[in-house]
C-alpha positions as CSV (number, residue, x, y, z in Angstrom):
1,X,-12.2,24.1,27.4
2,X,-15.7,22.8,27.4
3,X,-16.7,19.8,29.6
4,X,-16.1,16.4,28.0
5,X,-13.7,17.9,25.4
6,X,-10.6,15.6,25.3
7,X,-7.4,17.4,26.4
8,X,-5.3,15.9,23.6
9,X,-7.2,15.0,20.4
10,X,-5.5,12.6,18.0
11,X,-3.5,14.6,15.5
12,X,-3.9,13.2,12.0
13,X,-1.9,13.9,8.8
14,X,-3.3,12.8,5.4
15,X,-1.1,12.0,2.4
16,X,-2.9,11.3,-0.9
17,X,-2.6,12.7,-4.4
18,X,-6.4,12.9,-4.9
19,X,-7.8,16.2,-3.5
20,X,-11.4,14.8,-3.4
21,X,-10.3,12.0,-1.1
22,X,-8.4,14.3,1.2
23,X,-11.5,16.5,1.4
24,X,-13.6,13.5,2.2
25,X,-11.3,12.5,5.0
26,X,-11.3,16.1,6.4
27,X,-15.1,16.1,6.3
28,X,-15.3,12.8,8.2
29,X,-12.8,14.0,10.9
30,X,-14.2,17.5,11.4
31,X,-17.2,16.6,13.6
32,X,-15.1,14.3,15.9
33,X,-14.1,16.0,19.2
34,X,-11.3,13.5,19.8
35,X,-9.6,13.7,16.3
36,X,-8.1,16.7,14.6
37,X,-6.7,17.0,11.0
38,X,-3.4,18.9,11.4
39,X,-2.1,18.7,7.8
40,X,-2.5,17.3,4.2
41,X,0.0,16.4,1.5
42,X,-0.3,15.4,-2.2
43,X,2.7,13.0,-2.5
44,X,5.1,11.0,-0.5
45,X,7.9,13.6,-0.5
46,X,5.6,16.4,0.6
47,X,4.1,14.1,3.1
48,X,7.4,13.2,4.7
49,X,8.2,16.9,5.0
50,X,4.8,17.5,6.7
51,X,5.4,14.5,9.0
52,X,8.8,15.9,10.1
53,X,7.3,19.4,10.9
54,X,3.9,18.3,12.3
55,X,4.8,15.0,14.1
56,X,1.2,13.7,13.9
57,X,-0.1,11.0,16.2
58,X,-1.5,9.0,13.2
59,X,-0.6,9.4,9.5
60,X,-2.8,8.2,6.6
61,X,-0.8,7.2,3.6
62,X,-1.9,6.2,0.1
63,X,0.2,3.5,-1.6
64,X,0.3,4.8,-5.2
65,X,1.6,8.4,-5.4
66,X,3.9,10.5,-7.6
67,X,7.4,11.6,-6.5
68,X,7.6,9.2,-3.6
69,X,5.4,6.1,-3.2
70,X,3.6,5.1,0.0
71,X,5.9,2.3,1.0
72,X,9.0,4.4,0.6
73,X,7.4,7.2,2.6
74,X,6.4,4.8,5.4
75,X,10.0,3.4,5.6
76,X,11.4,7.0,5.8
77,X,8.9,8.0,8.6
78,X,9.6,4.9,10.6
79,X,13.3,5.5,10.4
80,X,12.8,9.0,11.8
81,X,10.2,7.9,14.4
82,X,10.1,4.3,15.4
83,X,6.8,4.8,17.1
84,X,5.1,6.4,14.1
85,X,1.6,5.1,13.8
86,X,0.7,4.8,10.1
87,X,-2.5,3.7,8.3
88,X,-2.3,2.7,4.7
89,X,-5.4,3.5,2.7
90,X,-5.6,2.2,-0.8
91,X,-7.9,0.8,-3.5
92,X,-5.6,-2.3,-3.9
93,X,-6.6,-5.5,-2.2
94,X,-3.5,-7.4,-3.2
95,X,-1.8,-9.4,-0.4
96,X,1.7,-8.7,-1.8
97,X,1.2,-4.9,-1.6
98,X,-0.4,-5.2,1.9
99,X,2.5,-7.4,3.2
100,X,5.0,-4.9,1.7
101,X,3.3,-2.0,3.5
102,X,3.1,-3.9,6.8
103,X,6.8,-4.8,6.5
104,X,7.6,-1.2,5.9
105,X,6.0,-0.3,9.2
106,X,2.3,0.4,8.6
107,X,0.0,-0.6,11.6
108,X,-3.2,-0.8,9.5
109,X,-4.3,-1.5,5.9
110,X,-7.6,0.2,5.1
111,X,-9.4,-0.1,1.8
112,X,-10.8,3.1,0.4
113,X,-14.1,1.3,-0.3
114,X,-14.5,0.9,3.5
115,X,-13.3,4.4,4.6
116,X,-16.8,5.6,5.6
117,X,-17.4,2.6,7.8
118,X,-13.9,2.1,9.2
119,X,-11.8,5.2,9.1
120,X,-12.6,6.8,12.5
121,X,-12.5,3.5,14.4
122,X,-9.2,2.5,12.7
123,X,-7.6,5.9,13.6
124,X,-8.6,5.4,17.3
125,X,-7.5,1.8,17.3
126,X,-4.1,2.5,15.7
127,X,-3.6,5.4,18.1
128,X,-4.2,3.0,21.0
129,X,-1.5,0.8,19.7
130,X,-3.6,-1.9,17.9
131,X,-3.3,-3.1,14.3
132,X,-6.0,-3.4,11.6
133,X,-5.9,-5.7,8.6
134,X,-9.1,-6.7,6.7
135,X,-9.6,-10.4,7.4
136,X,-9.7,-11.5,3.8
137,X,-6.3,-9.8,3.1
138,X,-4.8,-11.2,6.3
139,X,-5.9,-14.7,5.1
140,X,-4.3,-14.1,1.7
141,X,-1.0,-13.0,3.3
142,X,-1.0,-16.1,5.5
143,X,-1.9,-18.4,2.6
144,X,1.0,-17.1,0.5
145,X,3.6,-16.6,3.3
146,X,5.7,-19.6,2.2
147,X,5.5,-18.9,-1.6
148,X,8.7,-18.3,-3.5
149,X,8.7,-14.6,-4.6
150,X,9.3,-13.8,-8.3
151,X,12.8,-12.7,-9.1
152,X,13.5,-9.3,-10.5
153,X,14.0,-10.8,-14.0
154,X,10.8,-12.8,-13.7
155,X,9.0,-9.6,-12.8
156,X,10.5,-7.8,-15.8
157,X,9.3,-10.7,-18.1
158,X,5.8,-10.8,-16.5
159,X,5.4,-7.0,-16.9
160,X,6.2,-7.3,-20.6
161,X,3.7,-10.2,-20.9
162,X,1.1,-8.0,-19.3
163,X,1.9,-5.4,-21.9
164,X,1.0,-7.9,-24.7
165,X,4.5,-8.8,-25.8
166,X,5.3,-12.2,-27.2
167,X,8.3,-14.3,-26.0
168,X,10.4,-13.3,-29.1
169,X,9.9,-9.6,-28.4
170,X,10.5,-10.0,-24.7
171,X,13.8,-11.8,-25.5
172,X,14.8,-8.9,-27.8
173,X,13.9,-6.2,-25.3
174,X,15.7,-7.9,-22.4
175,X,18.6,-9.2,-24.5
176,X,17.9,-12.8,-23.6
177,X,17.5,-15.9,-25.7
178,X,13.9,-17.0,-26.4
179,X,14.6,-20.3,-24.5
180,X,15.7,-18.3,-21.5
181,X,12.4,-16.3,-21.6
182,X,10.5,-19.6,-21.9
183,X,12.4,-20.9,-18.8
184,X,11.4,-17.7,-16.9
185,X,7.7,-18.2,-17.9
186,X,7.8,-21.8,-16.7
187,X,9.1,-20.6,-13.3
188,X,6.5,-17.9,-13.2
189,X,3.7,-20.4,-13.9
190,X,5.0,-22.7,-11.1
191,X,5.4,-19.9,-8.5
192,X,1.9,-18.4,-9.2
193,X,0.3,-21.8,-9.6
194,X,-1.2,-21.0,-13.0
195,X,-1.3,-22.8,-16.4
196,X,-1.0,-20.0,-19.0
197,X,0.1,-16.4,-19.6
198,X,-3.4,-14.9,-19.2
199,X,-3.8,-16.5,-15.8
200,X,-0.3,-15.4,-14.7
201,X,-1.1,-11.8,-15.5
202,X,-4.5,-11.9,-13.9
203,X,-3.2,-13.4,-10.7
204,X,-0.2,-11.1,-10.5
205,X,-2.4,-8.0,-11.0
206,X,-4.9,-9.2,-8.4
207,X,-2.3,-9.9,-5.8
208,X,-0.4,-6.7,-6.4
209,X,2.8,-8.4,-7.7
210,X,2.7,-6.2,-10.8
211,X,0.8,-3.0,-11.8
212,X,-0.3,-1.9,-15.2
């Protein structure tokens, strides 16, 4: 072993369904003497299998993936290894998605737009037992911590609103009365602190409460 070479480099597994992004991460890690990429996977299920066989020190997990999503994969990894150190990397800045990932057991939340600046320092930081959450997302999580979450039925209604459906059609699709749908809309407006349907959809998308 050459002088100065760390005895035990940080072993990293990348789980993301975009090959170009996995290649980018590999290229960033390659020159680093203290970090080594030990595996890659294209979805959550494949990633969980790789996690089991490789037992990496740090795992990078995308949130939106086919077969098994990021949050489900994180929960499964943490059930198998309570000390698993996991970094979520995502394009989504929503506080609801971030809070869900952190509750599942992620130690860090990293936006893909900041990968070039922050990936390597975040890997080292998480490996050392620290956490990383972008300040503006941490602020949003704190700001909304006491909010009443939308119920499953309210989420169903809001997704249909986002799809351009009127109350009458939503009522028909969900087998509800139109008055019941209106009641759900009123509750949604109050919980999201908005005044109309367009605002409700905009806020819900921005915060990661629903996805299109």
